[in-house]
ROZA-151028 format. One line per 4 residues: number of its first residue (from 1); their letters; for each residue x, y, z of N, C-alpha, C. Coordinates in Angstrom, 2 decimals. Layout:
NUM	A	X/Y/Z/X/Y/Z/X/Y/Z; ...;
// end
This chain:
1	XXXX	2.69/13.74/22.15/2.52/14.94/21.31/1.64/15.94/22.05; 2.05/17.18/22.10/1.25/18.22/22.73/0.04/18.55/21.88; -0.99/19.09/22.52/-2.16/19.52/21.76/-1.76/20.54/20.71; -2.42/20.49/19.56/-2.10/21.43/18.50/-2.43/22.86/18.93;
5	XXXX	-1.52/23.77/18.66/-1.69/25.18/19.00/-2.43/25.88/17.86; -3.61/26.36/18.14/-4.41/26.99/17.09/-3.71/28.23/16.52; -2.89/28.89/17.32/-2.19/30.06/16.82/-1.08/29.67/15.84; -0.52/28.47/16.04/0.59/28.04/15.19/0.11/27.48/13.87;
9	XXXX	-1.04/26.80/13.89/-1.52/26.15/12.68/-2.75/26.87/12.14; -2.66/27.30/10.91/-3.80/27.93/10.26/-4.84/26.87/9.94; -6.11/27.25/9.95/-7.17/26.31/9.60/-7.47/26.36/8.10; -6.63/27.05/7.33/-6.79/27.09/5.88/-5.84/26.11/5.23;
13	XXXX	-6.40/25.20/4.43/-5.58/24.18/3.79/-4.66/24.78/2.73; -4.90/26.04/2.37/-4.09/26.68/1.33/-2.74/27.14/1.86; -2.56/27.15/3.18/-1.32/27.65/3.75/-0.35/26.52/4.03; 0.94/26.81/3.91/1.96/25.81/4.11/1.94/25.23/5.52;
17	XXXX	1.49/26.02/6.48/1.45/25.53/7.86/0.51/24.34/8.00; -0.50/24.28/7.16/-1.35/23.10/7.18/-0.54/21.86/6.81; 0.37/22.01/5.86/1.23/20.91/5.48/2.08/20.45/6.68; 2.56/21.39/7.47/3.30/21.04/8.67/2.42/20.26/9.64;
21	XXXX	1.18/20.69/9.76/0.26/20.01/10.66/0.04/18.57/10.20; -0.12/18.38/8.89/-0.32/17.04/8.37/0.89/16.16/8.64; 2.08/16.75/8.53/3.29/15.98/8.82/3.34/15.57/10.28; 2.90/16.45/11.16/2.88/16.12/12.58/1.87/15.02/12.88;
25	XXXX	0.70/15.12/12.26/-0.32/14.08/12.43/0.22/12.75/11.93; 0.82/12.77/10.76/1.37/11.54/10.17/2.44/10.92/11.06; 3.35/11.75/11.56/4.43/11.25/12.41/3.89/10.65/13.70; 2.86/11.29/14.27/2.33/10.80/15.53/1.55/9.50/15.34;
29	XXXX	0.81/9.37/14.27/0.10/8.12/14.00/1.11/7.00/13.74; 2.18/7.31/13.02/3.22/6.30/12.77/3.89/5.88/14.08; 4.09/6.82/14.99/4.74/6.50/16.27/3.84/5.64/17.16; 2.57/6.00/17.25/1.67/5.31/18.17/1.08/4.03/17.58;
33	XXXX	0.99/3.96/16.26/0.40/2.80/15.57/-0.93/2.41/16.22; -1.89/3.34/16.25/-3.13/3.10/16.98/-4.03/2.05/16.33; -4.81/1.40/17.15/-5.86/0.48/16.70/-7.17/1.01/17.26; -8.19/1.09/16.41/-9.49/1.64/16.82/-10.57/0.58/16.60;
37	XXXX	-10.69/-0.38/17.51/-11.77/-1.38/17.37/-13.12/-0.74/17.62; -14.15/-1.35/17.08/-15.49/-0.79/17.27/-16.52/-1.91/17.21; -17.67/-1.63/17.81/-18.78/-2.57/17.81/-19.98/-1.90/17.15; -21.01/-2.67/16.91/-22.22/-2.11/16.33/-22.85/-1.09/17.26;
41	XXXX	-22.69/-1.29/18.58/-23.25/-0.31/19.52/-22.49/1.02/19.44; -21.18/0.97/19.15/-20.43/2.20/18.96/-20.95/2.96/17.74; -21.20/2.22/16.67/-21.68/2.86/15.45/-23.10/3.40/15.64; -23.91/2.65/16.37/-25.28/3.10/16.63/-25.28/4.37/17.47;
45	XXXX	-24.34/4.48/18.39/-24.24/5.68/19.21/-23.97/6.90/18.32; -23.05/6.76/17.35/-22.76/7.86/16.43/-23.98/8.16/15.58; -24.67/7.13/15.15/-25.85/7.31/14.31/-26.94/8.09/15.06; -27.15/7.74/16.32/-28.17/8.45/17.11/-27.78/9.91/17.32;
49	XXXX	-26.50/10.15/17.59/-26.04/11.52/17.80/-26.18/12.34/16.52; -25.87/11.72/15.39/-26.00/12.42/14.10/-27.45/12.78/13.82; -28.36/11.86/14.13/-29.78/12.14/13.94/-30.24/13.26/14.87; -29.72/13.25/16.07/-30.13/14.24/17.08/-29.74/15.65/16.65;
53	XXXX	-28.54/15.81/16.09/-28.07/17.15/15.71/-28.31/17.45/14.24; -28.86/16.46/13.51/-29.17/16.67/12.10/-27.94/16.74/11.21; -26.89/16.00/11.57/-25.65/15.99/10.79/-25.75/14.89/9.73; -26.12/15.26/8.51/-26.32/14.28/7.45/-25.01/13.64/7.00;
57	XXXX	-23.93/14.41/7.06/-22.63/13.87/6.65/-22.20/12.75/7.60; -22.38/12.97/8.87/-22.03/11.96/9.86/-22.97/10.76/9.78; -24.23/11.04/9.49/-25.22/9.98/9.40/-24.94/9.06/8.20; -24.32/9.60/7.16/-24.03/8.80/5.96/-22.89/7.82/6.19;
61	XXXX	-22.02/8.09/7.18/-20.89/7.19/7.42/-20.55/7.18/8.92; -21.44/6.65/9.76/-21.18/6.68/11.21/-19.95/5.88/11.61; -19.67/4.80/10.88/-18.50/3.98/11.21/-17.20/4.78/11.00; -17.09/5.41/9.83/-15.90/6.20/9.54/-15.74/7.36/10.52;
65	XXXX	-16.85/7.98/10.88/-16.77/9.10/11.82/-16.35/8.62/13.21; -16.82/7.46/13.62/-16.40/6.93/14.92/-14.88/6.72/14.94; -14.35/6.08/13.89/-12.91/5.83/13.83/-12.15/7.15/13.82; -12.62/8.12/13.04/-11.93/9.41/12.96/-11.93/10.12/14.31;
69	XXXX	-13.04/10.07/15.03/-13.12/10.73/16.33/-12.17/10.08/17.34; -12.17/8.75/17.38/-11.27/8.07/18.32/-9.82/8.31/17.94; -9.53/8.26/16.65/-8.17/8.49/16.18/-7.70/9.90/16.53; -8.59/10.87/16.43/-8.21/12.25/16.79/-7.83/12.36/18.25;
73	XXXX	-8.41/11.48/19.08/-8.07/11.50/20.50/-6.64/11.07/20.78; -6.03/10.37/19.85/-4.61/10.04/20.00/-3.72/11.25/19.74; -4.28/12.27/19.11/-3.50/13.42/18.68/-3.67/14.64/19.55; -4.82/14.80/20.18/-5.06/15.96/21.03/-6.20/15.66/22.00;
77	XXXX	-6.15/16.33/23.15/-7.22/16.22/24.13/-8.14/17.44/24.10; -7.74/18.45/23.35/-8.55/19.66/23.23/-9.80/19.35/22.40; -10.99/19.64/22.95/-12.24/19.26/22.30/-12.41/19.90/20.93; -12.15/21.22/20.84/-12.31/21.91/19.56/-11.31/21.40/18.53;
81	XXXX	-10.07/21.22/18.96/-9.06/20.69/18.05/-9.42/19.28/17.60; -9.95/18.50/18.53/-10.30/17.12/18.20/-11.39/17.08/17.14; -12.39/17.94/17.26/-13.46/17.99/16.25/-12.89/18.40/14.89; -12.00/19.36/14.92/-11.41/19.84/13.67/-10.55/18.76/13.01;
85	XXXX	-9.70/18.10/13.82/-8.81/17.07/13.28/-9.61/15.86/12.81; -10.66/15.49/13.54/-11.46/14.35/13.12/-12.14/14.61/11.78; -12.51/15.87/11.53/-13.10/16.23/10.24/-12.09/16.03/9.11; -10.84/16.44/9.35/-9.78/16.23/8.36/-9.54/14.74/8.15;
89	XXXX	-9.40/14.00/9.25/-9.12/12.57/9.15/-10.22/11.84/8.39; -11.48/12.18/8.69/-12.58/11.48/8.03/-12.57/11.71/6.54; -12.18/12.90/6.11/-12.15/13.21/4.68/-11.08/12.41/3.95; -10.13/11.86/4.70/-9.02/11.12/4.10/-8.86/9.77/4.80;
93	XXXX	-10.02/9.10/4.99/-10.05/7.83/5.70/-10.95/6.86/4.93; -10.47/5.63/4.73/-11.21/4.63/3.96/-11.35/3.35/4.77; -12.57/2.84/4.87/-12.79/1.55/5.50/-12.39/0.42/4.57; -11.67/-0.56/5.09/-11.17/-1.68/4.29/-11.74/-2.98/4.83;
97	XXXX	-12.50/-3.68/4.01/-13.09/-4.96/4.41/-12.12/-6.11/4.13; -12.24/-7.16/4.91/-11.39/-8.34/4.70/-11.58/-8.93/3.31; -12.75/-8.71/2.72/-13.02/-9.25/1.39/-12.08/-8.69/0.33; -11.49/-7.52/0.59/-10.51/-6.98/-0.35/-9.40/-7.99/-0.60;
101	XXXX	-8.94/-8.64/0.48/-7.89/-9.66/0.36/-8.48/-11.01/-0.01; -9.55/-11.41/0.67/-10.07/-12.76/0.51/-10.67/-13.03/-0.87; -11.06/-12.00/-1.60/-11.56/-12.20/-2.96/-10.50/-11.89/-4.02; -9.30/-11.50/-3.59/-8.23/-11.18/-4.54/-7.78/-12.45/-5.26;
105	XXXX	-7.56/-12.38/-6.57/-7.15/-13.58/-7.33/-5.88/-14.24/-6.79; -4.92/-13.45/-6.34/-3.69/-14.06/-5.80/-4.02/-14.86/-4.54; -4.80/-14.29/-3.64/-5.15/-14.98/-2.40/-5.93/-16.26/-2.69; -6.84/-16.19/-3.65/-7.68/-17.35/-3.97/-6.92/-18.46/-4.69;
109	XXXX	-5.96/-18.08/-5.54/-5.36/-19.05/-6.46/-3.97/-19.53/-6.07; -3.25/-18.76/-5.27/-1.86/-19.10/-4.96/-1.75/-19.56/-3.51; -1.20/-20.76/-3.33/-1.02/-21.32/-1.99/0.45/-21.59/-1.76; 0.95/-21.16/-0.59/2.33/-21.42/-0.20/2.29/-22.36/1.01;
113	XXXX	3.09/-23.43/1.02/3.04/-24.39/2.14/3.27/-23.72/3.49; 2.49/-24.15/4.49/2.55/-23.53/5.81/3.92/-23.65/6.46; 4.61/-24.76/6.21/5.87/-25.02/6.91/7.09/-24.68/6.05; 6.90/-23.88/5.03/7.99/-23.60/4.10/9.06/-22.71/4.73;
117	XXXX	10.31/-23.13/4.59/11.47/-22.33/4.98/12.49/-22.41/3.86; 12.97/-21.25/3.43/14.00/-21.16/2.41/15.13/-20.31/2.98; 16.19/-20.95/3.43/17.29/-20.21/4.04/16.82/-19.48/5.28; 16.95/-18.18/5.30/16.50/-17.39/6.46/15.13/-16.77/6.22;
121	XXXX	14.40/-17.27/5.21/13.05/-16.80/4.93/12.05/-17.89/5.31; 10.97/-17.50/5.98/9.99/-18.46/6.47/8.59/-18.02/6.10; 7.77/-18.96/5.63/6.37/-18.63/5.36/5.62/-18.52/6.68; 4.74/-17.55/6.78/3.96/-17.33/8.00/2.64/-16.67/7.65;
125	XXXX	1.82/-16.45/8.65/0.57/-15.73/8.50/0.65/-14.45/9.32; 0.32/-13.35/8.70/0.33/-12.05/9.36/-1.10/-11.68/9.73; -1.33/-11.39/10.99/-2.68/-11.08/11.47/-2.86/-9.58/11.64; -4.03/-9.09/11.23/-4.44/-7.70/11.46/-5.67/-7.72/12.35;
129	XXXX	-5.73/-6.79/13.29/-6.91/-6.65/14.14/-7.92/-5.72/13.49; -9.17/-5.91/13.83/-10.18/-4.93/13.41/-9.78/-3.56/13.97; -9.90/-2.55/13.13/-9.58/-1.20/13.55/-8.13/-0.80/13.40; -7.28/-1.69/12.87/-5.89/-1.28/12.62/-5.86/-0.19/11.56;
133	XXXX	-4.95/0.74/11.76/-4.82/1.88/10.86/-3.65/1.64/9.91; -3.90/1.80/8.62/-2.89/1.58/7.59/-2.74/2.85/6.77; -1.51/3.31/6.57/-1.30/4.48/5.73/-1.31/4.07/4.27; -2.10/4.78/3.48/-2.20/4.55/2.04/-1.52/5.71/1.32;
137	XXXX	-1.55/5.70/-0.01/-1.00/6.84/-0.74/-1.76/8.11/-0.37; -1.06/9.22/-0.11/-1.74/10.45/0.29/-2.57/11.04/-0.84; -3.52/11.87/-0.46/-4.33/12.61/-1.42/-3.65/13.93/-1.75; -3.85/14.41/-2.97/-3.36/15.73/-3.35/-4.52/16.71/-3.29;
141	XXXX	-4.42/17.72/-2.46/-5.47/18.72/-2.30/-4.85/20.10/-2.49; -5.26/20.76/-3.56/-4.80/22.11/-3.85/-3.28/22.22/-3.77; -2.60/21.25/-4.38/-1.15/21.31/-4.47/-0.39/20.79/-3.27; -1.11/20.27/-2.26/-0.43/19.74/-1.08/-0.91/18.32/-0.81;
145	XXXX	-0.01/17.51/-0.28/-0.35/16.14/0.09/-1.02/16.10/1.46; -2.09/15.32/1.54/-2.77/15.07/2.81/-2.71/13.57/3.06; -2.19/13.12/4.21/-2.12/11.69/4.48/-3.49/11.01/4.36; -3.50/9.84/3.76/-4.73/9.06/3.60/-4.55/7.75/4.37;
149	XXXX	-5.54/7.41/5.18/-5.45/6.21/6.00/-6.60/5.26/5.70; -6.33/4.00/5.90/-7.38/2.98/5.86/-7.53/2.39/7.25; -8.74/1.99/7.60/-8.94/1.24/8.84/-9.61/-0.08/8.48; -9.23/-1.14/9.17/-9.76/-2.46/8.86/-11.11/-2.67/9.53;
153	XXXX	-12.09/-2.99/8.72/-13.43/-3.24/9.25/-13.53/-4.60/9.91; -12.62/-5.51/9.57/-12.65/-6.87/10.09/-11.23/-7.29/10.45; -11.13/-8.28/11.34/-9.85/-8.92/11.56/-9.46/-9.66/10.27; -8.18/-9.83/10.06/-7.72/-10.30/8.76/-6.42/-11.07/8.94;
157	XXXX	-6.25/-12.15/8.15/-4.99/-12.88/8.12/-4.52/-12.97/6.68; -3.24/-12.66/6.46/-2.69/-12.67/5.10/-1.39/-13.46/5.09; -1.04/-14.04/3.93/0.25/-14.74/3.83/1.40/-13.74/3.86; 2.49/-14.16/4.47/3.68/-13.31/4.49/4.93/-14.17/4.55;
161	XXXX	6.05/-13.55/4.29/7.36/-14.17/4.47/8.11/-13.37/5.51; 8.61/-14.05/6.54/9.43/-13.39/7.54/10.91/-13.67/7.25; 11.75/-12.78/7.74/13.18/-12.90/7.49/13.94/-12.78/8.80; 14.93/-13.66/8.98/15.81/-13.55/10.13/16.79/-12.40/9.89;
165	XXXX	16.71/-11.39/10.74/17.69/-10.30/10.63/18.61/-10.46/11.83; 18.55/-9.52/12.92/18.94/-10.26/14.11/17.71/-10.88/14.74; 16.54/-10.33/14.46/15.30/-10.93/14.97/14.32/-11.03/13.82; 13.35/-11.91/13.98/12.42/-12.18/12.87/11.57/-10.95/12.58;
169	XXXX	11.46/-10.62/11.30/10.66/-9.45/10.88/9.93/-9.81/9.59; 8.75/-9.20/9.41/8.00/-9.42/8.17/8.78/-8.81/7.02; 9.02/-9.62/6.00/9.82/-9.19/4.85/8.91/-8.77/3.70; 7.86/-9.55/3.47/6.90/-9.21/2.43/5.57/-9.86/2.79;
173	XXXX	4.48/-9.27/2.34/3.16/-9.82/2.67/2.13/-9.37/1.65; 1.00/-10.06/1.64/-0.13/-9.66/0.80/-1.04/-8.77/1.65; -0.55/-7.61/2.00/-1.28/-6.72/2.89/-2.34/-5.94/2.13; -3.39/-5.49/2.82/-4.39/-4.64/2.16/-3.76/-3.39/1.55;
177	XXXX	-2.78/-2.82/2.26/-2.12/-1.62/1.74/-1.42/-1.86/0.42; -0.75/-3.02/0.28/-0.06/-3.32/-0.97/-1.07/-3.52/-2.11; -2.17/-4.21/-1.82/-3.18/-4.43/-2.84/-3.74/-3.09/-3.34; -4.03/-2.19/-2.42/-4.62/-0.90/-2.78/-3.61/-0.03/-3.53;
181	XXXX	-2.37/0.04/-3.02/-1.40/0.94/-3.62/-0.84/0.43/-4.94; -1.03/-0.85/-5.25/-0.58/-1.39/-6.54/-1.68/-1.42/-7.59; -2.92/-1.20/-7.19/-4.04/-1.38/-8.11/-3.92/-0.56/-9.38; -3.59/0.72/-9.24/-3.52/1.59/-10.42/-2.45/1.11/-11.40;
185	XXXX	-1.31/0.68/-10.88/-0.23/0.23/-11.76/-0.49/-1.15/-12.33; -1.34/-1.92/-11.70/-1.79/-3.18/-12.31/-2.79/-2.86/-13.43; -3.72/-1.98/-13.16/-4.73/-1.62/-14.16/-4.09/-0.99/-15.40; -3.04/-0.19/-15.22/-2.45/0.55/-16.33/-1.39/-0.23/-17.11;
189	XXXX	-0.90/-1.31/-16.55/0.16/-2.08/-17.23/-0.34/-2.63/-18.56; 0.56/-2.61/-19.56/0.18/-3.09/-20.89/1.44/-3.50/-21.66; 1.22/-4.34/-22.66/2.31/-4.72/-23.56/3.41/-5.47/-22.84; 4.64/-5.06/-23.10/5.82/-5.69/-22.50/6.12/-4.98/-21.19;
193	XXXX	5.95/-5.70/-20.09/6.09/-5.12/-18.75/7.42/-5.56/-18.15; 8.11/-4.62/-17.54/9.31/-4.90/-16.76/9.03/-4.48/-15.33; 9.24/-5.40/-14.38/9.06/-5.04/-12.97/10.35/-5.30/-12.22; 10.73/-4.34/-11.42/11.96/-4.41/-10.63/11.60/-4.84/-9.22;
197	XXXX	11.91/-6.08/-8.89/11.55/-6.64/-7.59/10.43/-7.66/-7.75; 10.62/-8.84/-7.17/9.65/-9.92/-7.32/8.72/-10.04/-6.12; 9.28/-9.97/-4.90/8.46/-10.14/-3.71/7.73/-11.46/-3.71; 6.47/-11.44/-3.33/5.63/-12.64/-3.39/5.09/-12.88/-4.79;
201	XXXX	5.55/-12.11/-5.77/5.15/-12.17/-7.19/3.74/-11.66/-7.42; 3.22/-10.87/-6.49/1.86/-10.36/-6.63/1.71/-9.50/-7.89; 2.61/-8.54/-8.07/2.48/-7.65/-9.22/2.69/-8.42/-10.53; 3.67/-9.28/-10.56/3.94/-10.06/-11.78/2.72/-10.91/-12.14;
205	XXXX	2.15/-11.57/-11.16/0.98/-12.44/-11.40/-0.23/-11.63/-11.86; -0.53/-10.55/-11.16/-1.73/-9.79/-11.47/-1.65/-9.12/-12.83; -0.46/-8.67/-13.25/-0.34/-8.06/-14.58/-0.34/-9.12/-15.67; 0.32/-10.25/-15.42/0.37/-11.30/-16.44/-1.00/-11.93/-16.69;
209	XXXX	-1.93/-11.79/-15.75/-3.29/-12.30/-15.94/-4.06/-11.49/-16.98; -3.57/-10.30/-17.30/-4.27/-9.42/-18.24/-3.94/-9.81/-19.68; -4.95/-9.89/-20.52/-4.71/-10.20/-21.94/-3.99/-9.06/-22.64; -4.06/-7.84/-22.10/-3.39/-6.69/-22.70/-1.89/-6.67/-22.39;
213	XXXX	-1.43/-7.56/-21.53/0.00/-7.68/-21.21/0.55/-8.90/-21.94; 1.57/-8.68/-22.76/2.14/-9.77/-23.55/3.24/-10.52/-22.81; 4.11/-9.80/-22.09/5.19/-10.43/-21.34/5.44/-9.65/-20.05; 5.94/-10.34/-19.04/6.34/-9.72/-17.78/7.75/-10.20/-17.47;
217	XXXX	8.70/-9.30/-17.49/10.08/-9.61/-17.13/10.34/-9.06/-15.74; 10.86/-9.91/-14.85/11.08/-9.53/-13.46/12.57/-9.59/-13.14; 13.10/-8.53/-12.55/14.48/-8.50/-12.11/14.49/-8.65/-10.59; 15.14/-9.70/-10.11/15.18/-9.98/-8.68/16.58/-10.46/-8.30;
221	XXXX	17.13/-9.88/-7.25/18.49/-10.22/-6.82/18.53/-11.42/-5.90; 17.50/-11.60/-5.07/17.53/-12.61/-4.01/17.19/-14.00/-4.54; 18.11/-14.95/-4.36/17.94/-16.32/-4.90/16.78/-17.05/-4.23; 16.58/-16.82/-2.93/15.51/-17.52/-2.22/14.13/-17.04/-2.66;
225	XXXX	14.02/-15.76/-2.99/12.76/-15.23/-3.51/12.44/-15.86/-4.86; 13.45/-16.00/-5.69/13.26/-16.65/-7.00/12.90/-18.12/-6.81; 13.56/-18.79/-5.86/13.26/-20.19/-5.58/11.81/-20.38/-5.15; 11.32/-19.48/-4.32/9.91/-19.55/-3.90/9.00/-19.49/-5.12;
229	XXXX	9.28/-18.58/-6.03/8.44/-18.45/-7.22/8.55/-19.67/-8.13; 9.76/-20.06/-8.45/9.96/-21.13/-9.43/9.48/-22.49/-8.93; 9.66/-22.77/-7.65/9.35/-24.10/-7.13/7.95/-24.23/-6.54; 7.32/-23.11/-6.17/6.04/-23.22/-5.48/4.92/-22.40/-6.11;
233	XXXX	5.26/-21.29/-6.77/4.22/-20.39/-7.27/3.98/-20.55/-8.76; 5.02/-20.70/-9.54/4.85/-20.71/-11.00/3.83/-21.76/-11.45; 3.85/-22.93/-10.86/2.96/-24.01/-11.29/1.48/-23.69/-11.03; 1.21/-22.68/-10.20/-0.17/-22.36/-9.82/-0.77/-21.19/-10.60;
237	XXXX	-0.07/-20.65/-11.59/-0.46/-19.38/-12.18/-1.68/-19.44/-13.08; -1.98/-20.57/-13.68/-3.20/-20.72/-14.46/-3.19/-19.97/-15.78; -4.37/-19.52/-16.22/-4.55/-18.87/-17.52/-4.85/-17.38/-17.35; -4.56/-16.61/-18.40/-4.92/-15.20/-18.38/-6.34/-15.01/-18.90;
241	XXXX	-6.75/-13.77/-19.08/-8.13/-13.46/-19.47/-8.50/-14.06/-20.83; -7.51/-14.26/-21.67/-7.78/-14.82/-23.01/-7.51/-16.31/-23.10; -7.16/-16.94/-21.98/-6.91/-18.37/-21.97/-5.46/-18.77/-22.17; -4.55/-17.80/-22.26/-3.14/-18.12/-22.43/-2.50/-18.49/-21.10;
245	XXXX	-1.45/-19.28/-21.17/-0.73/-19.72/-19.98/0.01/-18.53/-19.35; -0.34/-18.20/-18.11/0.28/-17.06/-17.43/1.76/-17.32/-17.19; 2.11/-18.55/-16.84/3.50/-18.88/-16.56/4.41/-18.58/-17.74; 3.92/-18.85/-18.96/4.74/-18.64/-20.15/5.02/-17.15/-20.40;
249	XXXX	4.23/-16.29/-19.81/4.40/-14.85/-20.02/5.42/-14.23/-19.06; 5.78/-14.96/-17.99/6.64/-14.41/-16.95/8.05/-14.97/-17.06; 9.03/-14.06/-17.12/10.44/-14.44/-17.15/11.14/-13.78/-15.96; 11.89/-14.56/-15.20/12.62/-14.07/-14.05/14.10/-13.99/-14.38;
253	XXXX	14.71/-12.85/-14.12/16.15/-12.67/-14.32/16.76/-12.33/-12.96; 17.74/-13.14/-12.53/18.40/-12.83/-11.27/19.49/-11.79/-11.52; 19.42/-10.71/-10.76/20.42/-9.67/-10.92/20.04/-8.42/-10.18; 20.93/-7.45/-10.19/20.70/-6.16/-9.55/19.87/-5.27/-10.48;
257	XXXX	18.81/-4.71/-9.96/17.89/-3.92/-10.78/18.57/-2.70/-11.38; 19.41/-2.03/-10.62/20.07/-0.82/-11.13/21.08/-1.15/-12.22; 21.79/-2.27/-12.06/22.72/-2.68/-13.11/21.95/-3.07/-14.37; 20.81/-3.74/-14.19/20.01/-4.14/-15.35/19.47/-2.92/-16.07;
261	XXXX	19.04/-1.91/-15.31/18.45/-0.72/-15.93/19.47/0.04/-16.79; 20.75/-0.16/-16.52/21.78/0.47/-17.36/21.74/-0.07/-18.78; 21.18/-1.27/-18.94/21.13/-1.90/-20.26/19.81/-1.64/-20.98; 18.82/-1.05/-20.29/17.49/-0.86/-20.86/17.45/0.42/-21.67;
265	XXXX	16.98/0.30/-22.89/16.82/1.47/-23.77/15.35/1.84/-23.88; 15.10/3.09/-24.17/13.73/3.58/-24.35/13.04/2.76/-25.44; 11.90/2.19/-25.12/11.15/1.39/-26.08/11.37/-0.10/-25.96; 12.36/-0.52/-25.15/12.56/-1.97/-24.94/11.34/-2.58/-24.26;
269	XXXX	10.71/-1.80/-23.37/9.50/-2.24/-22.67/8.45/-1.14/-22.80; 7.21/-1.53/-22.66/6.13/-0.55/-22.71/5.84/0.04/-21.35; 6.05/-0.75/-20.29/5.68/-0.32/-18.94/6.69/-0.87/-17.95; 7.28/0.01/-17.16/8.22/-0.38/-16.11/7.62/-0.04/-14.76;
273	XXXX	7.66/-1.00/-13.84/7.15/-0.77/-12.49/8.24/-1.15/-11.51; 8.67/-0.20/-10.67/9.72/-0.43/-9.68/9.12/-0.64/-8.30; 9.53/-1.73/-7.65/9.05/-2.05/-6.31/10.21/-2.69/-5.55; 11.21/-1.88/-5.24/12.44/-2.38/-4.64/12.56/-2.02/-3.16;
277	XXXX	11.61/-1.27/-2.63/11.77/-0.70/-1.30/10.69/-1.18/-0.35; 10.98/-1.04/0.94/10.02/-1.43/1.97/9.02/-0.33/2.26; 9.44/0.93/2.12/8.57/2.05/2.43/9.10/3.33/1.83; 8.46/4.46/2.15/8.82/5.73/1.50/10.22/6.23/1.86;
281	XXXX	10.69/5.93/3.07/11.96/6.50/3.50/13.15/5.82/2.82; 13.15/4.49/2.77/14.26/3.83/2.05/14.05/3.90/0.55; 12.80/4.12/0.12/12.51/4.12/-1.31/12.86/5.41/-2.04; 12.79/6.54/-1.33/12.96/7.82/-2.01/14.32/7.95/-2.70;
285	XXXX	15.45/7.59/-2.06/16.74/7.67/-2.77/16.78/6.76/-4.01; 16.19/5.57/-3.90/16.18/4.65/-5.04/15.30/5.19/-6.16; 14.18/5.80/-5.79/13.33/6.43/-6.80/14.09/7.49/-7.59; 14.81/8.35/-6.88/15.54/9.42/-7.57/16.63/8.84/-8.48;
289	XXXX	17.28/7.78/-8.04/18.32/7.14/-8.85/17.71/6.56/-10.13; 16.59/5.86/-10.00/15.93/5.29/-11.17/15.39/6.38/-12.09; 14.88/7.44/-11.51/14.34/8.52/-12.32/15.42/9.15/-13.19; 16.61/9.34/-12.60/17.71/9.89/-13.39/18.09/8.96/-14.54;
293	XXXX	17.98/7.65/-14.31/18.36/6.68/-15.33/17.36/6.62/-16.48; 16.12/7.05/-16.24/15.06/6.89/-17.24/14.43/8.22/-17.66; 15.02/9.34/-17.27/14.37/10.63/-17.49/14.20/10.97/-18.97; 14.97/10.35/-19.85/14.82/10.65/-21.28/13.86/9.72/-22.00;
297	XXXX	13.25/8.78/-21.28/12.36/7.82/-21.93/11.10/8.50/-22.45; 10.74/8.18/-23.69/9.52/8.71/-24.32/8.53/7.60/-24.62; 9.05/6.44/-25.04/8.16/5.34/-25.46/7.89/4.32/-24.36; 8.62/4.43/-23.27/8.45/3.52/-22.14/7.92/4.30/-20.94;
301	XXXX	6.79/3.87/-20.40/6.25/4.47/-19.18/6.97/3.88/-17.98; 7.38/4.71/-17.03/8.07/4.26/-15.83/7.28/4.69/-14.61; 6.96/3.73/-13.75/6.15/4.00/-12.57/6.79/3.39/-11.34; 6.41/3.91/-10.17/7.07/3.55/-8.93/6.03/3.28/-7.85;
305	XXXX	6.23/2.17/-7.13/5.31/1.84/-6.04/5.37/2.93/-4.97; 4.22/3.30/-4.43/3.99/4.32/-3.40/4.72/5.63/-3.69; 4.76/6.05/-4.95/5.42/7.31/-5.29/4.84/8.50/-4.53; 3.50/8.66/-4.42/2.98/9.81/-3.66/3.47/9.83/-2.21;
309	XXXX	3.57/8.64/-1.58/4.09/8.60/-0.22/5.53/9.07/-0.17; 6.33/8.65/-1.13/7.74/9.05/-1.16/7.88/10.55/-1.37; 7.08/11.11/-2.27/7.17/12.53/-2.55/6.67/13.38/-1.39; 5.83/12.80/-0.55/5.28/13.57/0.58/6.15/13.48/1.82;
313	X	7.20/12.67/1.79/8.08/12.55/2.94/8.92/13.81/3.07;
// end
């Protein structure tokens, strides 16, 4: 990527050209997939520099500023541009500790056998390095989306399922990004919940643990995903906040989510959560299809995983 041209990009976030700049930054970070490891001496260096110049903002978060400065170096070599871009990145950058995953109820309570293989799906461990950059849901600033990133403060290992395609690829995982981007829809779920897509059953489990959720109905097409849940996960679900059996609250229906949604009427469920896609690009067409199917709903809330990311594509 060439250095950003100051004449081409306005430094005012109110102008549409800033949106173009954010898209370029996002595309370049996605292409390079940078990792920004750091040590305590790196952070101390930033801290000393902040004290020297009296920069209280930098002094309050030297770790985040270090990551933002190094990350900006992946985007431009121009010193002034780098300072400007690092300021933007830092404002939309969140440090993620390994404890986010390691203290999560699903991670603590659900165990999948290390050697498990179901057809072309295999249980594995996905490793993250310290300093890996993860795209989260973007922030909305004055009517425009600004990419939001997380960086890992620690190395991290999470459970995942890989799938044989022509080559092995991660199919689903308990990633920090999924935990963060699902939190709001877990917190808001209530009453009779319908979720489209089972995955590792993270959303179904976390919502069914809530006493404010009476039932969780899951629509899943893949037989091996259902087998993983029924034979290995369901028995581990435990009790909800009020002491009720979580397993009894969860019902799995094998079928196509779009065909099932044709049968759903407004008010059949209190909360619908769709999680059928791998990311924003394959998800956006499915989001629009589901939205057309539910646009007249008044009594049923319908929500979509990573909707801000999809809308910002």
